N, C-alpha and C positions, 0 to 999 in steps of 0.2 A: 320349181317343180321336175326338172329331170333327178333332183334327188327323192322328191317324195316318189317318183315313180319306180327306182330304184330300192325304196324302202317299201314299198309294196310287192314287189318282186321276190323279195327275202321273206316278208311275212308269208306270202301264198308258195313258195318254196318247203317251208316251214308245213304248212296249211295241208301240203298236197302230199304229206305222210300219213295225216289221218285217216284218208283213204286205205290206206296199208293196212295198216297196226290192228283196225279189229279183223281182217283175213289173218293175220301175223296169229290170232289171239281168237282166232273162230269156235273157239269150244267155250268161249262165255260167254254172257249174257250183253247183250251190248248194254243194257241199263247199268249192270255193274260196272261196265270199264267207263260210262259215261261217269256214275258217282267219284268213283276214288281216281278218274280225272282229273275233275273239279275239285277234290278234295285234297288234293295234293297244290293246286293252283291256287284254293281259298288261302292253304295252313301258308305257303310260300309267300303271297301278297301280303298276307296278315302279317308276317315277318318285317317285310319290306315298308309297310306303313310307318314302323316306329321310325324307322329313320327318314321317314318324309312329312314329319310333324309339324315345318310350317305351310305345309298345305291344309290340311286338317280344318283349321280354323277360318279357310276360305271357303269351306262347301257346307252346303246349309241343307236342311232334312231331305229338301225338294231335290238337292244333288243326290244323296244317298238311296234317296227312292228312283233314282233314274241310273245308277247302279247296280241297286239291284235287280231291276227289269233288264238291264244291257244284261247284266252276268249272268243271271238266270235263264231268261226265255233265248235274249242271242248267242249264248256259251250253255248251258247246259239241258234243256231243253233240245235246243238247233241240234248238239251232238249227239244226243241222242236219238233225235230220229235220222240223222245222217248215218251213226252206226247201225242203226236197225234197216236203213235203206239196202245200204251196203252189203249184209248178211243175207238177207232174203232178196233181193233184188241185183246184185251185183255190184260192184263200183263202176262200172261202165254207166248203168242208169242212171243210180246216184249222183256220178261225174256229168251227166246232160242236163242234167235237171237245175245242176252249180254254173252251169255253162249259162244258162237263162240268165240268170241273176244279174250280169253285166248291162245288160238291155231292158231286165225291170227297173234296176235302177236308176240308169240313165234317164228311162223316162220318168220314172215319180220327182226322182230330184228335178227333172230339166222343169217338169210340170209345177212343181211348186215354187222356183224359181222363179220362173215366168210370173206368174201371179203375185210375186214384190216386185215384177218390172226389172230385174234379171236373166240371166240363163241366156240361151244360146238359140239361134232360131231352128223349130224343129227340122227346115228342107239341110238344114249343114249338117242334121245327124243320120238323114237317111242315108249315105252312104255309107258310115262307118258302120252303122247298127247290121246292116246286109250284111258286111263284111264278117262282124261276129257271126249272125245268123247262119250262114252260110258256112263257117267253121266248125261251129258247133255242130250241123251235122256230120260235114264230113270228119271229124276227128271223135264222131260216137256213134258211126255206122257201122264200122271195123269191130270195135267196142261189144256194139250191141249184137251183130250176128256172132260173134264169139263166145258171148254170157249165155245164149240162148242154144249154143249148140254144145254146151259143156255144163249149163246149166242139170242139177238134180231137183231143182226147188218145185216142188207141185205148185200150181196156176193161183189157190188164194192167195198160199206166201207170197206170190210175186205179185201180185197185183197189190196186195197192201205191201211192200216195201214200196212199189210205187206212189201210195199214197203219201208215205211218210216223206219220200223226195219232195213232193211239190209241196207237204205243208214244211218243209225245211226253206223251197225256196220260196216262200213268203214270209216266215221269219227273218231271212236273209236278206229281205227286199226292207225290211225296216231296218235292222241292225245296226249296216254302216250308213245311211243315213241319220238315223237319228244320233249314235254316235260323230259322227262328223260335228253333228250340229252343234252338239253341247261341245266340242272341243273348240269349234270359230269361236264360239258365245264366251270362252273362257279361257283365253289367250296366254294369261299368265301361270295355267294349273299346267303341270308335267306332262307332258302324257304318258308317262308310267308310273306316276301317282294317281292318273284315273285307270290304268289297266292296273292295279294293285288296289283300288279299291272297287273296280269291277269283281277281282279274284275274291277278295273280303268279304264283299256281299254277297259270294256266291255259297261261300263257307256254310252259313248255318243249315244253306237247306239240301247241300251236295252234305254233309255231316248224319244232317237226320235222315236223308234219305238211305245213305250207304247203313246207318244204325237197324233202321226198319228192315231192310233189305236182309242185313245179316240176320236180322231176328226170326226173318220168316223160313232162311236156309234151317237143313236136319242138322247142322254143326257150323260149326265156324273155320273148322279145320277143311269143312269138304267144300269153303264157297272158293277157296283157293285153287282147288284140284282142277284140272289133273297138272299143269305146270307151276306151279306159285312160283318159283322165277322169271321166268318170261313175263306174269302178267304185271308181277309190279316193276319190272324195267320198264313193259312198253307203259303202262299206266304213268309213271313217274316221268318218263319222255314225254308222254302225253298232257302233263301236266305243266311241266317247267318249259321245253321245248317251244312245244306246238301249242300250248297255250299262251304262258304269258312273255316267253319271249317275241315268239310270232306277235302277238296283240301289240306290243308296244310298238313294234314296227309298223304297223297297220297303223295305229293310233297315230303315230308321228306322221305318215302318209297325210292321213285325214286332216291334218293341220293344214297342210301344203297343197293340196289336191280340194278342186270343187267337189262337193257330194256326188253330183251325174258324172264326174270324169274319174273320182279316186274307188267309185262302185265298181266300175269298169277291170281297174286292175283284178278283181277276183277271177278273170280270165286265165290268167296265170294259175290258180290252183288248179285250175281240169289240166294244164299245160303238164308240169308240173307232175298231176297223179296219174297221166298215162305214160309219162316217161316213167316213173318208178314201178308204173305196172311191168313194163314191158323188160326193165331189167329184173322182176323177180320172175318173171321167165323165159329171161334172155333170148329174147328175141327182137326184130328192127319192128321199128312202126312200119304199118302198108304205106306204100304212096297214097293211097287215100287221106291217110288219115298228117299225114308230112302236108300234104296241102291245107287240110282242115289247121294244123298249126301257124301255116304260113298265112293263111287268110284272118285268124285270130288275132296276130300279130299286127298284122296289117290294118286291123281294122282298128286294133288300141291305138296305134301311131294317126291313124286318120282323124281320131277323136281328139288326140292329143294337137294335132294341127288348130282342131275348130276350136278348140278352148282357149289355147294360145293367141291365135289370132285377135278371140274375144276380150283376151286381159290385153294385148298390146291397145285397142280402140277403145277399153276404158282409160290409160293411163294416158 
């Protein structure tokens, strides 16, 4: 269990950077960033599939459909929503909705598990999830106020960003549960292979989308302006480190933890995103934000105790 938690933290430390790079590339369209990111992710994944040939014969057409859905919707579409929310409503708002994911995943996953005679009593999750909710409010309150005081985004654009953030919440409530269920149902398939399968399945959609986007541009050279070097470095980092490597760690975690507990690890993405944002600002977190981080961590470890006791009783 603890190895799974550690892997989840590493994945979230890498994913936390996806809130920062869109700000670093603020002059670029979020759609272009998302498409380029997943072209790199898909191309790298397709190469890796060549070295995992033994697993190719073990996956069915249905599995490839699942990989495509998880890759296109859970990765490409999700990141476009997230990048749009960050640029329109700010990283704090996007982070606030992301912070709800642990609660929504825990509720949905535990509801499904209890329908199959497993899962944990709801009374045992009330305290951990309450800590998470309180921590989420404390962590994002200062960030929300900071954004409102410094944002020049018109109200219409702000609320559109909030809507994108809400959609991203729905997508990533579905993704970790579906992804974990597939991995648990296929214990002989390497998590690294499943990461590459999702990436390769995403490549056609991302490549077609990028080609169409480029076709609508005035010229190919203007597509990468004003800072081509920054753009390619940013999307390459997003594609290889924040996508392939992070998902590898997340998939390995998903096999070790129940979906209800594993989904709560996304809390660390919010924590790392806030830490990175303050590093960029050369500022220290406020007292309220620090309290929020402590509450979030306490909520996670309280959840771990609940699920750990359930495992021990099952044995």
